[in-house]
C-alpha positions in Angstrom: 53.2 221.9 252.5 51.0 224.9 252.1 50.4 225.2 255.8 54.1 224.8 256.6 55.2 227.3 253.9 52.5 230.0 254.2 50.6 229.4 257.4 46.9 229.3 258.0 46.2 232.6 256.2 47.1 230.9 252.9 43.9 228.9 253.2 41.8 232.1 253.2 43.7 234.0 250.6 41.2 235.5 248.1 38.1 234.8 250.2 37.1 238.5 250.5 36.6 239.0 246.8 34.1 236.1 246.4 32.2 237.3 249.4 32.0 240.9 248.0 31.1 239.5 244.6 28.2 237.5 246.1 26.8 240.5 247.9 27.2 242.7 244.8 25.7 240.2 242.4 22.6 239.7 244.6 22.1 243.4 245.1 22.5 244.2 241.4 20.2 241.3 240.4 17.3 242.4 242.6 17.7 246.1 242.2 17.9 246.0 238.4 15.1 243.5 238.2 12.8 245.6 240.2 13.6 248.8 238.4 13.2 247.3 235.0 10.1 245.4 236.1 8.4 248.6 237.3 9.0 250.2 233.9 7.5 247.4 231.9 4.0 246.0 231.6 2.8 243.6 234.3 2.9 240.6 232.0 5.0 237.4 231.7 6.9 239.1 228.9 7.7 242.1 231.1 9.0 239.8 233.8 11.0 237.8 231.3 12.6 241.0 229.9 13.4 242.3 233.4 15.0 239.0 234.2 17.1 239.2 231.0 18.3 242.7 231.7 19.0 241.8 235.3 21.1 238.8 234.2 23.0 240.9 231.7 23.9 243.5 234.3 25.0 240.8 236.7 27.2 239.2 234.0 28.9 242.4 233.1 29.9 242.9 236.8 30.8 239.3 237.6 33.4 238.7 234.9 35.9 241.3 236.2 35.1 240.2 239.8 35.9 236.5 238.9 39.1 237.5 237.2 40.1 239.5 240.3 39.2 236.6 242.6 41.4 234.2 240.6 44.3 236.6 240.4 44.2 237.2 244.2 44.0 233.5 244.8 46.9 232.7 242.5 49.2 235.6 243.1 48.2 236.9 246.5 48.3 240.6 247.3 45.7 243.3 247.8 42.7 243.1 245.4 42.8 246.8 244.6 46.5 246.7 243.7 45.9 243.7 241.5 42.9 245.5 239.9 45.0 248.6 239.2 47.8 246.5 237.6 45.3 244.6 235.4 43.6 247.9 234.3 47.0 249.5 233.6 48.1 246.5 231.5 44.8 245.7 229.7 42.5 248.7 230.2 39.0 248.5 231.5 37.9 246.4 228.5 40.7 244.0 229.2 39.8 243.6 232.8 36.2 242.7 231.7 37.4 240.3 229.0 37.4 236.5 229.2 40.9 236.1 227.6 43.3 233.5 228.9 44.4 234.4 232.4 48.1 234.1 231.6 47.7 237.1 229.3 46.7 239.2 232.4 49.7 238.1 234.5 
């Protein structure tokens, strides 16, 4: 039914956002880890703290990206226009929140 109604592109709707998210998350994780690691003592505790900060930075970016991915997959459309609509409706904090998705519709 999906193929008949929307064609082959429907199977790939929303794929660009997860790919971008993957590249962004890996970049953030390694860059933040290395920067924090170089500022801390060369100990196990320093590595643990750098990993924690790196994970926090990654989480702060991945929540809005996951929301955007889901909205693109559910509603279709261009990711930037969806992001603008979400920001206009909920503000920057709303875009980064984990509230129910139907509140963002």
